[in-house]
C-alpha positions in Angstrom: -98.9 28.5 29.4 -102.8 28.1 30.2 -103.4 25.5 33.3 -106.6 23.5 33.2 -107.6 21.7 35.8 -110.2 18.7 35.5 -112.0 17.8 39.0 -112.5 14.2 39.6 -114.9 12.9 42.1 -116.3 9.5 43.1 -119.0 8.8 40.7 -117.6 11.1 37.7 -118.7 10.3 34.5 -115.9 8.8 32.0 -117.0 10.8 28.7 -117.2 14.3 30.9 -113.7 13.8 31.8 -112.1 12.5 29.4 -113.4 15.2 26.6 -112.1 18.1 28.1 -108.5 16.3 28.7 -108.2 15.3 25.1 -109.6 18.4 23.0 -107.6 21.0 25.3 -104.7 18.5 25.6 -104.4 18.1 21.6 -104.7 21.9 21.4 -101.5 23.0 19.6 -100.6 27.0 19.3 -99.4 28.1 15.3 -95.8 27.1 16.2 -96.7 23.4 17.1 -96.5 24.2 21.0 -99.3 22.8 23.4 -101.6 25.6 24.1 -102.5 24.2 27.9 -101.1 22.2 30.8 -103.9 19.8 31.3 -104.3 17.8 34.5 -106.7 15.8 36.5 -106.9 16.4 40.0 -109.3 15.2 43.0 -109.6 14.9 46.9 -107.8 11.5 47.1 -105.4 10.0 45.4 -108.2 7.3 43.3 -111.6 7.9 42.4 -114.5 5.4 41.9 -115.5 6.0 37.9 -118.1 3.2 38.4 -116.8 0.8 35.9 -113.1 1.6 37.2 -111.0 3.2 39.4 -109.2 5.8 38.7 -105.4 7.0 39.9 -105.4 10.6 40.0 -102.0 12.9 39.7 -102.7 15.9 41.8 -104.8 17.1 44.7 -107.0 19.8 45.3 -104.2 22.1 45.4 -103.6 22.3 41.6 -107.0 24.2 42.0 -105.4 27.1 43.6 -103.4 27.6 40.4 -105.1 26.9 37.7 -106.4 29.5 35.2 -109.8 27.4 34.3 -111.3 24.4 36.2 -113.5 21.8 34.4 -116.6 20.1 36.4 -117.4 16.8 34.8 -120.7 15.2 35.7 -121.4 12.9 38.0 -123.3 9.8 37.7 -125.6 11.0 40.6 -125.9 14.3 39.8 -127.0 15.5 43.3 -124.3 14.0 45.5 -122.7 16.3 48.2 -120.2 18.5 47.4 -117.1 17.8 50.3 -116.4 20.9 52.3 -112.9 20.3 51.2 -113.8 20.9 47.6 -116.5 23.8 48.2 -113.7 25.5 49.8 -111.2 25.1 47.0 -113.4 26.0 44.5 -114.8 29.0 46.0 -111.0 29.9 46.8 -110.3 29.7 43.0 -113.5 32.0 42.2 -112.2 34.5 44.1 -109.2 34.9 42.7 -110.8 34.9 39.2 -110.3 31.3 37.9 -112.5 30.7 35.1 -114.9 27.7 36.3 -116.8 25.3 33.5 -119.1 22.5 34.1 -119.6 19.6 31.4 -123.2 18.5 31.3 -124.3 17.5 34.6 -121.3 18.9 36.0 -123.7 22.3 36.5 -125.2 20.3 39.8 -121.6 20.5 41.1 -121.0 24.3 40.3 -125.0 24.9 41.2 -124.3 23.5 44.9 -121.4 26.1 45.3 -123.8 29.1 45.1 -121.5 30.2 42.0 -124.5 30.3 39.6 -126.5 32.2 41.7 -128.4 35.0 39.6 -127.0 33.4 36.2 -128.2 32.0 33.5 -127.0 27.8 33.1 -127.8 25.0 31.1 -127.2 21.1 31.8 -128.5 18.3 29.8 -131.9 18.7 28.8 -133.2 15.7 30.7 -131.7 16.8 34.1 -132.6 20.9 33.2 -136.1 20.5 35.0 -134.1 19.0 38.5 -131.7 21.8 38.2 -134.3 24.5 38.2 -136.3 22.9 40.7 -133.1 22.2 43.2 -131.3 25.9 42.7 -134.3 28.0 42.0 -132.0 31.1 42.1 -130.5 30.1 39.0 -132.0 30.7 35.3 -132.0 27.4 33.6 -132.1 27.4 30.2 -132.3 23.7 28.7 -132.6 25.5 25.3 -129.0 25.8 24.5 -125.5 23.9 23.9 -123.9 26.3 26.3 -123.9 29.2 28.4 -120.9 31.7 28.9 -121.4 34.3 31.7 -117.8 35.3 31.8 -116.1 33.7 34.9 -118.6 30.7 34.8 -119.5 28.5 32.1 -122.2 25.6 31.9 -122.8 22.9 29.1 -125.4 21.0 28.0 -124.9 17.3 27.8 -122.9 15.0 25.8 -121.1 16.5 22.6 -122.1 20.1 23.9 -118.9 19.9 26.0 -117.2 19.9 22.8 -118.7 23.2 21.9 -118.0 24.6 25.1 -114.5 23.8 24.9 -114.0 25.0 21.2 -115.8 28.0 22.5 -113.3 28.5 25.7 -110.2 27.5 23.1 -111.5 30.3 20.9 -111.8 32.7 23.4 -108.1 32.1 24.7 -106.3 31.8 21.4 -108.5 33.0 18.6 -110.4 31.4 15.7 -107.7 29.7 13.9 -106.6 27.9 17.1 -110.2 26.8 17.8 -110.6 25.6 14.3 -107.4 23.3 13.9 -108.7 21.9 17.6 -112.1 21.4 16.1 -110.2 19.6 13.0 -108.3 17.5 15.5 -112.1 16.2 17.2 -113.4 15.8 13.8 -115.6 18.5 14.4 -115.5 21.0 11.3 -116.6 23.9 13.2 -118.1 24.8 16.6 -121.6 25.5 17.1 -123.2 28.4 18.6 -123.9 28.2 22.1 -127.8 29.7 21.0 -128.4 26.8 19.1 -131.0 24.5 20.5 -129.4 21.7 22.4 -131.9 18.9 22.0 -132.5 17.9 18.3 -134.4 14.5 17.4 -132.1 13.0 14.7 -133.4 10.4 12.4 -131.3 7.4 12.5 -127.7 7.5 10.8 -127.5 6.4 7.4 -126.9 2.4 7.3 -124.2 3.3 4.4 -122.3 5.3 6.8 -122.0 8.0 4.6 -120.5 10.9 6.4 -120.6 14.4 5.4 -116.7 15.4 5.9 -115.5 15.7 2.7 -118.4 18.1 1.4 -118.0 20.2 4.5 -114.3 20.2 4.3 -114.9 21.4 0.8 -117.8 24.1 1.7 -115.1 26.0 4.1 -112.8 26.0 1.3 -115.3 27.3 -1.0 -117.5 29.5 1.1 -116.6 32.3 -0.3 -118.5 31.8 -3.5 -121.9 32.0 -4.3 -122.9 28.4 -3.6 -126.4 27.5 -4.4 -128.2 24.2 -3.0 -127.8 22.5 -6.1 -123.9 23.3 -6.2 -123.4 21.4 -2.6 -125.4 18.4 -3.5 -123.5 18.0 -7.1 -120.2 18.6 -5.0 -121.8 15.4 -2.5 -123.0 13.5 -5.4 -126.4 13.6 -3.9 -130.0 14.9 -4.5 -131.1 17.9 -3.0 -133.3 16.0 -0.7 -131.3 13.6 0.1 -128.1 16.4 0.9 -130.5 18.0 3.2 -131.9 14.8 5.1 -127.9 13.9 5.5 -127.2 17.4 6.6 -130.1 17.1 9.4 -128.9 13.9 10.4 -125.0 14.8 10.8 -125.3 18.2 11.7 -128.5 19.4 12.9 -128.7 22.1 10.5 -129.4 22.7 6.9 -126.6 23.0 4.2 -127.2 26.8 3.7 -127.3 27.5 7.4 -124.2 25.7 7.8 -122.9 27.4 5.1 -123.5 30.8 6.7 -121.8 30.0 9.8 -118.7 28.9 7.7 -118.7 32.1 6.5 -119.0 33.9 9.7 -116.1 31.8 11.0 -113.8 32.8 8.6 -114.7 36.4 9.1 -113.8 36.2 12.7 -110.4 34.6 12.0 -109.9 37.9 9.5 -111.0 40.0 11.7 -108.9 38.9 14.1 -105.4 38.5 12.3 -105.9 41.1 9.6 -106.3 45.0 9.2 -108.6 44.6 6.1 -111.5 46.7 6.1 -114.7 45.2 7.6 -116.5 45.5 4.0 -113.5 43.8 2.4 -113.9 40.8 4.8 -117.5 40.5 4.1 -117.7 40.2 0.3 -113.9 37.9 0.8 -116.4 35.3 2.9 -119.3 35.4 0.7 -121.7 37.9 2.1 -123.3 39.7 -0.8 -123.1 43.4 1.0 -121.5 45.0 4.0 -124.8 45.4 5.3 -126.1 41.7 5.2 -122.6 40.9 6.3 -123.2 42.7 9.7 -126.4 41.7 10.3 -125.6 37.5 9.6 -122.4 38.0 11.8 -124.3 40.2 15.0 -126.7 37.4 14.5 -124.6 34.8 15.1 -121.7 36.0 17.2 -124.1 38.4 19.3 -121.7 41.4 18.7 -120.7 43.5 15.4 -117.7 42.6 13.3 -116.5 45.8 14.6 -116.9 45.4 18.0 -116.0 41.8 17.6 -112.3 42.6 16.2 -112.1 45.3 18.8 -112.7 42.8 21.6 -110.3 39.8 20.5 -107.3 42.3 18.5 -106.9 43.3 21.8 -105.6 40.1 23.4 -103.9 38.9 19.7 -101.0 40.6 21.0 -100.4 38.5 24.1 -100.9 35.0 22.2 
């Protein structure tokens, strides 16, 4: 089983700590078995989390055996990294462990030097400080997360969800990631290249959620849906629907639909041997050329390359 160690240091941000703990801890394989063994570790048995004290079950020895290490942010991001933690992270990196930071946790990962020469991100409000303090890192404040292979960084707050779901998809495929997204009440993970800072309008006072129409769109994404069709299903005007989408998803209905189609295509590419042209039509793209263009734009590689990369690990799942 894939082991995940979440490193807790004094001043740890509770949200950054608990979010990966819940997302990975609740992820299930198709047979219902847990996908991950998740545990918190720290240099000492108790950690000061600001508003509460945290009793930690494991010491830094966990970093020597974990497949993935998560670094949550600290309330004071520039806090010095203890020597024993620095050594443990370097040893973990040397043996090939995947190390990911959440939000301001990028400062901890940067302090190790493991991000030198690489692209990284953090919360938009802290991006300038990260760039000034660690000039060898190419800080990108305009994305949700950055995947360098072994080292990954996420932007602030909810972007950590996107990074966790991205790692689940890398480990176990699109279907398991989609199930984890549903458990987290996140219909789909957002693409890592999406802008992290969007000025949202205040939530609708009536508390209306788009979740039902998002699920309907997922189920019917293979159809030639128009904005008017989606608005009718949501029982809203097209103008109100577009506004609600911006408020709750940060994108437009048709852009969200396009991403849903690509996401379904990822699942089919991983789990079937159907021709790529057939998959493109099955998920709602009008032509194979349009499918390939949109898939590469959103995923970064062609459908054929994606199938080759992910079907290669499917037999191990």
